[in-house]
C-alpha positions as CSV (number, residue, x, y, z in Angstrom):
1,M,21.6,50.2,-1.9
2,R,19.1,52.5,-0.1
3,Y,17.7,50.6,3.0
4,D,14.0,50.8,1.3
5,S,15.3,49.0,-1.9
6,F,17.1,46.3,0.4
7,Q,13.8,46.1,2.5
8,E,11.9,45.5,-0.7
9,E,14.3,42.6,-2.1
10,L,13.7,41.3,1.2
11,R,9.6,41.3,1.2
12,R,9.8,40.0,-2.3
13,A,12.1,36.8,-1.1
14,G,9.4,36.7,1.4
15,L,12.1,37.6,4.4
16,S,11.9,40.0,7.2
17,G,15.0,42.0,8.3
18,R,14.7,39.8,11.5
19,A,15.1,36.5,9.4
20,F,17.3,37.7,6.9
21,A,19.8,38.5,10.1
22,R,19.1,34.9,11.3
23,L,19.8,33.2,8.2
24,L,23.6,35.0,8.0
25,K,23.7,34.8,11.7
26,L,23.9,38.4,12.4
27,N,22.4,40.6,15.2
28,P,18.9,41.8,14.2
29,N,19.9,45.1,15.4
30,S,22.5,45.4,13.1
31,I,20.3,45.2,10.2
32,T,17.9,47.6,11.4
33,N,20.3,50.1,12.2
34,Y,21.0,50.5,8.5
35,K,17.9,52.6,8.5
36,S,19.1,55.5,9.9
37,V,22.1,55.5,8.0
38,G,19.4,55.1,4.9
39,E,21.9,52.5,3.1
40,V,23.3,49.0,3.3
41,P,26.8,47.5,2.8
42,S,26.9,46.3,-0.7
43,H,27.9,42.9,0.6
44,L,24.5,42.8,2.2
45,A,22.7,44.0,-1.0
46,V,24.4,41.6,-3.1
47,I,23.2,38.8,-0.6
48,A,19.8,39.9,-0.3
49,S,19.4,40.5,-4.3
50,L,20.7,36.7,-4.8
51,I,18.4,35.5,-2.1
52,R,15.4,37.4,-4.2
53,S,16.4,35.7,-7.5
54,M,17.1,32.1,-6.2
55,K,13.5,32.5,-4.5
56,D,12.2,34.1,-8.0
57,A,13.5,31.1,-9.6
58,G,12.0,28.6,-7.2
59,L,15.4,27.5,-6.0
60,D,16.1,26.6,-2.0
61,Y,18.2,29.6,-0.9
62,E,18.1,28.5,3.0
63,T,19.7,25.1,2.2
64,A,22.5,26.8,0.1
65,I,23.2,28.8,2.7
66,A,23.1,26.3,5.3
67,R,25.9,24.5,3.5
68,V,28.2,27.6,4.0
69,P,29.9,27.3,7.8
70,I,28.7,30.7,8.9
71,E,30.4,31.6,12.3
72,K,28.6,34.1,14.8
73,K,30.2,37.5,14.9
74,A,31.5,38.4,18.3
75,A,30.2,41.7,19.7
76,R,31.7,45.0,18.6
77,G,34.6,45.6,20.7
78,I,35.4,42.3,21.5
79,A,38.0,40.2,19.8
80,L,38.0,36.4,20.1
81,G,39.5,35.1,23.3
82,N,40.4,38.8,24.4
83,A,37.0,39.4,26.3
84,K,37.7,41.4,29.4
85,K,37.4,39.8,32.4
86,P,35.6,41.4,35.3
87,R,37.6,42.6,38.2
């Protein structure tokens, strides 16, 4: 999905890119970085589209998403438990 279409889906759902990132426990910069690419990954596009559809239908997407235990992702290049220790 093109980044501008993704932004429109979020806008119609009443979300900013930052709010979308917080909802999914993502780094907000990860979302805005897609602007320079011009497209967002399909899994994020699907989530944005579903959130908008739920909002349009009057359904509470926040409660539905909160039922899923989402683990915050580790920073790129750092595997869980394998962070480099300072020398």
